[in-house]
Structures are given as C-alpha cells and as structure tokens.
SEDREN-386409 format. One record per residue (C-alpha): z, y, x; residue number from 1; residue in three letters. Coordinates in Angstrom, 3 decimals. Layout:
# residues N
<node z="Z" y="Y" x="X" i="NUM" aa="ALA"/>
...
END
This chain:
# residues 74
<node z="-103.508" y="-61.230" x="72.251" i="1" aa="MET"/>
<node z="-101.082" y="-58.291" x="72.347" i="2" aa="ARG"/>
<node z="-98.159" y="-58.049" x="70.004" i="3" aa="SER"/>
<node z="-97.834" y="-55.216" x="67.527" i="4" aa="GLN"/>
<node z="-95.944" y="-52.146" x="68.759" i="5" aa="PRO"/>
<node z="-92.816" y="-50.731" x="67.166" i="6" aa="GLY"/>
<node z="-92.058" y="-51.331" x="63.514" i="7" aa="GLU"/>
<node z="-95.283" y="-53.297" x="63.038" i="8" aa="ALA"/>
<node z="-93.839" y="-56.144" x="65.102" i="9" aa="HIS"/>
<node z="-92.562" y="-58.907" x="62.860" i="10" aa="GLY"/>
<node z="-89.178" y="-59.149" x="64.598" i="11" aa="ARG"/>
<node z="-88.506" y="-55.408" x="64.935" i="12" aa="ALA"/>
<node z="-84.887" y="-54.507" x="64.190" i="13" aa="VAL"/>
<node z="-85.248" y="-50.737" x="64.541" i="14" aa="LEU"/>
<node z="-87.520" y="-48.126" x="63.024" i="15" aa="THR"/>
<node z="-89.316" y="-45.348" x="64.886" i="16" aa="ARG"/>
<node z="-86.864" y="-42.817" x="63.450" i="17" aa="GLN"/>
<node z="-83.860" y="-44.846" x="64.651" i="18" aa="GLU"/>
<node z="-85.316" y="-45.026" x="68.160" i="19" aa="VAL"/>
<node z="-85.685" y="-41.239" x="68.231" i="20" aa="ILE"/>
<node z="-82.130" y="-40.837" x="66.880" i="21" aa="GLU"/>
<node z="-80.776" y="-43.158" x="69.575" i="22" aa="MET"/>
<node z="-82.446" y="-41.162" x="72.317" i="23" aa="ARG"/>
<node z="-81.133" y="-37.873" x="70.914" i="24" aa="VAL"/>
<node z="-77.598" y="-39.241" x="70.561" i="25" aa="LEU"/>
<node z="-77.587" y="-40.374" x="74.172" i="26" aa="HIS"/>
<node z="-79.458" y="-37.456" x="75.736" i="27" aa="ARG"/>
<node z="-78.150" y="-34.490" x="73.725" i="28" aa="ASP"/>
<node z="-74.715" y="-35.658" x="72.600" i="29" aa="PHE"/>
<node z="-73.735" y="-37.812" x="75.569" i="30" aa="GLY"/>
<node z="-73.019" y="-41.036" x="73.703" i="31" aa="LEU"/>
<node z="-72.856" y="-44.059" x="75.982" i="32" aa="THR"/>
<node z="-75.377" y="-46.859" x="75.744" i="33" aa="TYR"/>
<node z="-72.584" y="-49.108" x="74.453" i="34" aa="ALA"/>
<node z="-71.710" y="-46.638" x="71.686" i="35" aa="SER"/>
<node z="-75.325" y="-46.236" x="70.648" i="36" aa="VAL"/>
<node z="-75.828" y="-50.005" x="70.724" i="37" aa="ALA"/>
<node z="-72.746" y="-50.614" x="68.613" i="38" aa="ASP"/>
<node z="-73.878" y="-48.066" x="66.032" i="39" aa="TRP"/>
<node z="-77.317" y="-49.685" x="65.644" i="40" aa="TYR"/>
<node z="-76.218" y="-53.311" x="66.044" i="41" aa="GLY"/>
<node z="-78.104" y="-54.069" x="69.244" i="42" aa="ILE"/>
<node z="-77.122" y="-55.035" x="72.801" i="43" aa="ALA"/>
<node z="-76.129" y="-52.258" x="75.226" i="44" aa="PRO"/>
<node z="-78.869" y="-53.343" x="77.639" i="45" aa="ALA"/>
<node z="-81.429" y="-52.935" x="74.859" i="46" aa="THR"/>
<node z="-80.094" y="-49.470" x="74.012" i="47" aa="ALA"/>
<node z="-80.368" y="-48.517" x="77.686" i="48" aa="LYS"/>
<node z="-83.967" y="-49.749" x="77.868" i="49" aa="SER"/>
<node z="-84.885" y="-47.824" x="74.718" i="50" aa="ILE"/>
<node z="-83.192" y="-44.592" x="75.826" i="51" aa="CYS"/>
<node z="-84.877" y="-44.747" x="79.228" i="52" aa="ARG"/>
<node z="-88.284" y="-45.440" x="77.700" i="53" aa="GLY"/>
<node z="-88.797" y="-48.981" x="78.980" i="54" aa="ARG"/>
<node z="-88.844" y="-50.351" x="75.446" i="55" aa="ARG"/>
<node z="-90.485" y="-48.687" x="72.477" i="56" aa="TRP"/>
<node z="-93.025" y="-47.041" x="74.783" i="57" aa="ARG"/>
<node z="-95.126" y="-46.208" x="71.734" i="58" aa="SER"/>
<node z="-92.525" y="-43.530" x="70.873" i="59" aa="VAL"/>
<node z="-92.624" y="-40.642" x="73.385" i="60" aa="PRO"/>
<node z="-89.307" y="-39.825" x="75.061" i="61" aa="LEU"/>
<node z="-89.488" y="-36.252" x="73.788" i="62" aa="ASP"/>
<node z="-90.513" y="-37.120" x="70.212" i="63" aa="ALA"/>
<node z="-88.866" y="-34.721" x="67.745" i="64" aa="PRO"/>
<node z="-86.537" y="-35.889" x="65.016" i="65" aa="LEU"/>
<node z="-88.271" y="-36.044" x="61.674" i="66" aa="GLU"/>
<node z="-86.664" y="-34.487" x="58.638" i="67" aa="ALA"/>
<node z="-85.271" y="-37.085" x="56.244" i="68" aa="PRO"/>
<node z="-87.384" y="-37.756" x="53.183" i="69" aa="ALA"/>
<node z="-86.218" y="-35.812" x="50.167" i="70" aa="ARG"/>
<node z="-85.564" y="-37.661" x="46.975" i="71" aa="ARG"/>
<node z="-87.120" y="-36.412" x="43.778" i="72" aa="ALA"/>
<node z="-84.742" y="-34.454" x="41.566" i="73" aa="GLN"/>
<node z="-84.310" y="-35.790" x="38.070" i="74" aa="VAL"/>
END
C-alpha cells in the first residue's frame, strides 16, 4: 500500500504552497538550503531534497506560485 502524497500524508509538515515557495527562494533568490530549512523548521538535507525534486515529487519543479487567498472585506 502506497502512502499518501504531499499534504494528504498524515505526518506532512509542509504544504504544497510552502514547497513551491522553498524552491523559488532557493532557485530565484539564491537562499542556501540551510537558510530555507531554518525558515521552514526542517533539516537542511530535507530542504535540499525538496528543492532538487527528490522529495515532494507530486509538485512539479516549475510549479508557479499561487496567489494568496484574499480575505473577505467586512
């Protein structure tokens, strides 16, 4: 039996959006794996695996950032 991918996994720490943000921060802004890992509270080796596409394979490496959800105005 395969485990659930991404956020559907019961022990997932990150969301799909955070994974995309991590990849953008590393690729486009040059943050180190250690910096990205520190920001998201994960190990540098995990950040490296995510940014290189070894982990979170269900999220394409070139996935675009999604606009943040807008809150309803009162």
